[in-house]
C-alpha positions, 0 to 999 in steps of 0.5 A: 957166187955160182949160179945154178939151174935146178929142178925142184923136188918137193912132192914125195914122188919127185923126192923119191925119183930124183935124178933116176933114169937120166944119163946126162945133166947140162952144165950148172944144172942139178936138182934141189930137194926141199923138205918140210922140216930139218932132220937127218937125211939119207940118199942113195944112187939106185937107178941113177946113172949120172955120178953126182955130188950132193950138198946137204943144206940146213934151213939157214942155207948153210952147207952141212956136208958134201958127198960124192956118189957113184952111179947105181951104188946103194951105199947110203950117203948121210947128212952130218946133221938136220938138213932142210935141203939137198942139192945134187949136181954133177960129181965134182961141181962143188969141189971144182968151185971151191964150195965146201961145208960152212958156205951158204946157199942163197935163193933156195925155194920155200920149204914144203907147206 
């Protein structure tokens, strides 16, 4: 397994802001977005200056898909199915560790009440 330190975005404001307006991430640090229900998700990189990779994760912890995102790009990045979580890490973090769709994530926070 690979351990990360992640800020948790649960509130509407935290989810909306995400990693915007930041210029660096410490190694093995990122953000976990937690939603109250599984549904298709969409993210973009407006006002985000760090290149990121995003893993969309199902309620059971299975990674649905991983996508790389360029800084300040307003292209929409979509989950390939209903996602309860999204994990953003420095671009390439998942690939460098051989993490791919179908792998499982453990230790995720409880969904929003």
